[in-house]
FIMAR-589090 format. One line per 4 residues: number of its first residue (from 1); for each residue x, y, z of C-alpha. Coordinates in steps of 0.001 Angstrom, whole numbers. Layout:
N
NUM	X:Y:Z; ...
% end
This chain:
455
1	0:0:0; 1240:3494:-788; 2260:5640:2140; 1696:9388:2555
5	4578:11494:1309; 6491:13573:3842; 9098:16262:3439; 9631:18730:632
9	9051:17699:-2955; 11340:18885:-5730; 9509:21772:-7372; 8442:21395:-10976
13	10548:23694:-13226; 8583:26602:-14647; 9607:25674:-18196; 7990:22246:-17791
17	4927:23810:-16169; 4589:26159:-19139; 4958:23403:-21732; 2423:21244:-19931
21	-21:24142:-19588; 389:25041:-23264; -1470:21846:-24100; -4563:23351:-22524
25	-4604:25875:-25371; -5320:23013:-27751; -8338:21979:-25716; -9615:25531:-25646
29	-8964:26240:-29324; -11006:23226:-30385; -13692:22898:-27738; -14378:26608:-27357
33	-14622:27110:-31106; -16972:24128:-31317; -19181:25332:-28459; -19187:28990:-29507
37	-19595:28705:-33253; -20785:25292:-34452; -24518:25592:-33705; -24441:29206:-34912
41	-22540:28134:-38054; -25052:25435:-38990; -28188:27187:-37632; -27864:31005:-37687
45	-30783:33236:-36637; -31417:33952:-40335; -33221:30745:-41262; -32683:31343:-44978
49	-28974:30644:-44535; -29279:27574:-42322; -27445:24364:-43131; -29756:22529:-40709
53	-32689:23590:-38474; -31538:24412:-34954; -33500:21544:-33402; -31689:19032:-35614
57	-28274:20654:-35122; -28499:20645:-31327; -29835:17068:-31335; -27010:15879:-33609
61	-24373:17544:-31431; -25962:16002:-28336; -25798:12537:-29933; -22078:12946:-30601
65	-21363:13992:-27024; -23484:11143:-25659; -21668:8494:-27711; -18322:9989:-26741
69	-19162:9478:-23082; -18591:5733:-23419; -14984:6343:-24481; -13966:8297:-21360
73	-13701:5458:-18795; -12158:3147:-21397; -9478:5747:-22123; -8847:6326:-18423
77	-8517:2606:-17726; -6291:2103:-20784; -4032:5002:-19825; -3724:3908:-16175
81	-2684:415:-17277; -312:1520:-20047; 3459:1234:-19648; 5664:2531:-22481
85	9083:4146:-22747; 7290:7505:-23144; 5095:6981:-20076; 1392:6333:-19522
89	-62:9604:-20852; 2159:11120:-23562; 1538:8380:-26204; -2132:9385:-26369
93	-1178:12988:-27097; 1294:11930:-29776; -931:9569:-31733; -4414:11074:-31318
97	-3421:14748:-31562; -3277:14996:-35365; -6575:13148:-36100; -8271:15340:-33484
101	-7251:18557:-35254; -8005:17192:-38729; -11537:16140:-37783; -12164:19534:-36205
105	-11229:21231:-39475; -13513:18973:-41526; -16526:20042:-39435; -16569:23435:-41154
109	-16424:22117:-44728; -19502:19893:-45151; -19672:18447:-48694; -23472:18075:-48734
113	-26327:20412:-49600; -28169:22203:-46758; -31052:20441:-45018; -30301:17005:-46466
117	-29835:13583:-44923; -26218:13631:-46083; -25611:16818:-44088; -27036:15212:-40945
121	-24961:12034:-41356; -21825:14099:-41996; -22296:16166:-38853; -23062:13103:-36707
125	-20046:11146:-37989; -17405:13888:-37971; -18473:15476:-34679; -18601:12083:-32921
129	-15158:11033:-34185; -13810:14459:-33246; -15013:14062:-29669; -13591:10533:-29518
133	-10164:11982:-30327; -10633:14834:-27838; -11167:12194:-25152; -8157:10122:-26226
137	-5965:13211:-25859; -7295:15134:-22887; -8286:12403:-20444; -4605:11288:-20191
141	-3462:14920:-20420; -5428:15912:-17314; -4328:12785:-15436; -705:13784:-16041
145	-1137:16851:-13802; -1552:14689:-10712; 1668:12821:-11449; 3999:15735:-12237
149	2709:18151:-9549; 2873:16625:-6075; 1776:19336:-3619; -1523:21165:-3232
153	-18:24611:-3855; 1860:23369:-6923; -1291:21824:-8356; -3265:25026:-7846
157	-449:27021:-9492; -269:24611:-12433; -4041:24637:-12793; -4052:28437:-12825
161	-1209:28531:-15349; -3296:26228:-17534; -6094:28773:-17315; -3737:31579:-18373
165	-2886:29651:-21541; -6571:28854:-21924; -7387:32566:-21781; -4779:33312:-24439
169	-6446:30737:-26680; -9875:32174:-25897; -8693:35677:-26741; -7374:34515:-30104
173	-10613:32682:-30889; -12672:35720:-29949; -10416:38048:-31968; -10496:35999:-35153
177	-14045:37002:-36190; -12771:40576:-36519; -10521:39280:-39310; -12925:36772:-40846
181	-16355:38321:-40284; -18839:36998:-41270; -17461:33661:-40135; -19975:31598:-42100
185	-18455:32942:-45319; -14853:32518:-44138; -14411:28983:-42761; -10640:29225:-43283
189	-10636:30706:-39779; -11212:27203:-38449; -8259:25818:-40415; -6032:28272:-38553
193	-7580:27229:-35235; -6891:23567:-36054; -3225:24287:-36819; -2791:26294:-33599
197	-4354:23440:-31629; -1962:20930:-33180; 1089:23041:-32327; -2:23544:-28719
201	-761:19884:-27942; 2523:18758:-29495; 4325:21340:-27347; 3212:19270:-24376
205	3778:15910:-26052; 7392:16688:-26991; 8234:19097:-24154; 7149:17221:-21009
209	9436:14276:-20115; 6798:12216:-18339; 9091:9322:-17418; 11597:11621:-15691
213	8974:13566:-13753; 6736:10795:-12450; 7561:8613:-9484; 8579:5033:-10047
217	5567:2790:-9663; 5597:-598:-8038; 4032:-3448:-10046; 287:-3679:-9412
221	-2112:-6576:-9518; -4237:-6628:-12641; -7768:-5315:-12297; -10657:-5016:-14723
225	-12418:-1922:-15997; -15528:-2920:-14047; -13510:-3138:-10822; -11905:241:-11505
229	-15283:1891:-12081; -16718:235:-8974; -13892:1612:-6807; -14318:5026:-8392
233	-18066:5325:-7916; -17954:4063:-4328; -15561:6874:-3391; -17839:9257:-1478
237	-15649:12309:-2025; -15609:11699:-5766; -19362:11115:-5928; -20216:14344:-4119
241	-17725:16367:-6141; -18672:14959:-9523; -22451:15264:-9038; -22015:18855:-7890
245	-19725:19612:-10832; -22285:18197:-13273; -24931:20674:-12133; -22330:23430:-12346
249	-21470:22321:-15877; -25121:21995:-16858; -25640:25638:-15977; -22451:27299:-17152
253	-22054:25298:-20370; -25616:26067:-21479; -24863:29782:-21142; -21630:29377:-23102
257	-23531:27573:-25855; -25768:30610:-26198; -23192:33387:-25750; -23012:34325:-29412
261	-26811:34640:-29457; -26734:36824:-26323; -24257:39177:-27988; -25680:39278:-31514
265	-29430:38988:-30831; -30160:40307:-27319; -27532:43044:-27322; -27645:43612:-31074
269	-23849:43707:-31379; -21748:42262:-34234; -20039:38855:-33942; -16675:40578:-33568
273	-17710:42046:-30188; -17652:38614:-28586; -14007:39345:-27812; -15000:42428:-25810
277	-17346:40585:-23469; -15130:37542:-23083; -12215:39918:-22559; -14034:41472:-19612
281	-14546:38019:-18080; -10918:37042:-18698; -9460:40195:-17139; -11652:39779:-14078
285	-10749:36082:-13866; -6988:36694:-14013; -7275:39385:-11328; -9196:36908:-9172
289	-6599:34126:-9384; -4442:35603:-6617; -7491:35984:-4362; -8473:32369:-5031
293	-4991:31126:-4163; -4903:33094:-901; -8399:31966:121; -7512:28329:-598
297	-4336:28611:1477; -6027:30382:4401; -9147:28228:4476; -9623:25149:2269
301	-10297:24366:-1358; -13766:23212:-295; -14629:26605:1214; -13290:28590:-1733
305	-14856:26343:-4360; -18229:26445:-2552; -18129:30236:-2403; -17412:30457:-6127
309	-20261:28107:-7059; -22672:30145:-4931; -21631:33440:-6528; -21860:31953:-10018
313	-25375:30671:-9325; -26449:34119:-8124; -24843:35997:-11038; -26052:33970:-14034
317	-29766:34867:-13633; -28850:38516:-14237; -28414:37609:-17913; -32217:37661:-18189
321	-32235:41448:-17838; -29886:41935:-20785; -32982:41707:-22959; -34443:44884:-21428
325	-33932:48322:-22936; -32300:49582:-19733; -31812:48677:-16068; -31408:51176:-13214
329	-30868:53912:-15774; -28045:52035:-17500; -28173:50682:-21029; -28170:46900:-21304
333	-24778:47165:-23010; -23249:48637:-19840; -25205:46229:-17639; -23756:43355:-19678
337	-20236:44664:-19078; -20879:44735:-15313; -22459:41255:-15252; -19610:39716:-17247
341	-17047:41375:-14980; -18653:39898:-11865; -18579:36458:-13486; -14776:36572:-13358
345	-14307:35688:-9682; -16537:32581:-9563; -15186:31432:-12930; -11613:31785:-11608
349	-12405:29579:-8629; -14292:26852:-10451; -11773:26486:-13286; -8643:26595:-11111
353	-9768:24408:-8189; -11571:21578:-9982; -8414:19781:-11135; -6617:20073:-7751
357	-9718:18679:-6020; -9708:15646:-8340; -5963:15291:-7688; -6655:15256:-3924
361	-9282:12566:-4422; -6880:10476:-6525; -4147:10845:-3884; -6489:9807:-1115
365	-7709:6857:-3184; -4089:5764:-3650; -3463:5738:97; -6503:3498:581
369	-6213:1143:-2403; -2460:1226:-3066; -3089:1973:-6762; -2439:5104:-8811
373	-5611:5497:-10883; -5644:9188:-11816; -6965:8745:-15342; -9955:6620:-14352
377	-11202:9468:-12133; -10848:11952:-14981; -12351:9385:-17347; -15350:8703:-15116
381	-15905:12418:-14642; -15447:13013:-18358; -18010:10333:-19205; -20633:12000:-17035
385	-19628:15432:-18310; -20179:14352:-21910; -23721:13239:-21096; -24286:16515:-19273
389	-22934:18583:-22163; -25198:16642:-24515; -28092:17655:-22277; -27066:21337:-22461
393	-27686:21305:-26212; -31075:19711:-25646; -31920:22459:-23134; -30675:25163:-25504
397	-32597:23688:-28421; -35782:23419:-26350; -35605:26982:-25008; -34777:28483:-28401
401	-37344:26452:-30349; -40128:26919:-27792; -39601:30525:-26728; -37680:32085:-29623
405	-34144:33202:-30454; -34679:35857:-33126; -34313:39624:-32810; -38121:39921:-32722
409	-38614:37275:-30029; -35645:36241:-27890; -37319:35041:-24693; -35575:31680:-25148
413	-32198:33420:-24914; -33294:35439:-21873; -34362:32287:-20038; -30816:30927:-20232
417	-29951:33124:-17227; -32450:31976:-14575; -32528:28355:-15783; -28756:27944:-15662
421	-28462:29823:-12368; -30885:27354:-10776; -28775:24397:-11946; -25601:25911:-10476
425	-27268:26579:-7109; -28281:22910:-6905; -24603:22067:-7442; -23674:24406:-4589
429	-26013:22648:-2149; -24643:19224:-3124; -21007:20290:-2723; -21646:21335:871
433	-21512:17590:1648; -18010:17129:183; -16136:15218:2942; -12498:15724:1990
437	-10169:18636:2703; -6480:19193:3289; -6770:17969:6888; -8332:14618:6057
441	-5712:14033:3381; -3073:14172:6116; -4747:11583:8349; -3217:8137:8666
445	-4931:6225:5825; -5022:2974:7810; -6583:4675:10805; -9095:6523:8683
449	-10021:3363:6788; -10531:1584:10121; -12658:4467:11402; -14795:4372:8265
453	-15267:608:8588; -16269:843:12250; -18659:3649:11478
% end
């Protein structure tokens, strides 16, 4: 059985931290572009230019995410059991990185006529294969964090550095429409995004020497995928965290899906102004990182993460009022700037503490089971996240189809605020029952296991 680590760990060099974090740009380039533009690209508000009706587009995207969910635990199990001269995680980045970027590029060049069966089949096939490759790359990528960063503070720092690179990628994606507007007539923008994603993921694949950075592992007894999933889903800390995070994702992701509609329809701004509103969120988020780190050090990750979920759940419903002509004497444009700025703090906490919390859970699991199974936790979470993300498109499609998403009737877009805020607040209540913090991680694992058994 593994024993708790004592003493000071050798700090991860900043150059390695940067090259690892650069890989997160690839995730953001591809996933953010998909989430922000794909539904809008295939189903714009102007129905005369649609490639597919919005109900079909959102359903097709949901199908792809649902099917992809089955790949997550398989990838996690495969990665945890792999043993190569490059390590357990890097081979996935090397061999699935190029197909991932190629499939992303193909999404924006459908060879079939609008509103045909061929168009539907194309979108189902390419989007599903794309998400399969995303999983093959980023499930092992995230698991690598736990193995190369060994202390809580180092994991929070690395997670925040990942977000800095993520914000750079987001800024580039948001800026590109100013060069390629209207994007539906300039799909070459997505070719550039695919190339940037390939460069960033290979920066990690070739720049992070996994074998040198990870601790030598003792041989483990073989175990099946079913056993691994059973151990994972009987871990109370993981269950509470992951269920809470799914409600958080259900809320926040649904808003992200509709952001381009909020900007172009509710606020009546051009596509190119997406960068302005996301820029406000990013600046506020970066400013908040230092506060998040200090709060986590003074209190616990549980306290800080809970606070951020609560604030996010209370802020999102304000998006409803962006459909009004004015609020408290301010134009909705200025109200939107204020709302997006206040989103920065809770976003900073949720994006920078989620990975360290999973790392804590994986560490604690290792002290109890004697096995390092980082990827299966990320895989199990990823599987459930894919189903949740699929549901966000169903929710978006329902709200838009039922209540409207045009400039004449955009109640469906307005309802994104209160509906998503309610989901996030449910996640907050659930996370209050999270049982693990820095103190319990330091308890003698044998004694704690005995206490749990007696209880």
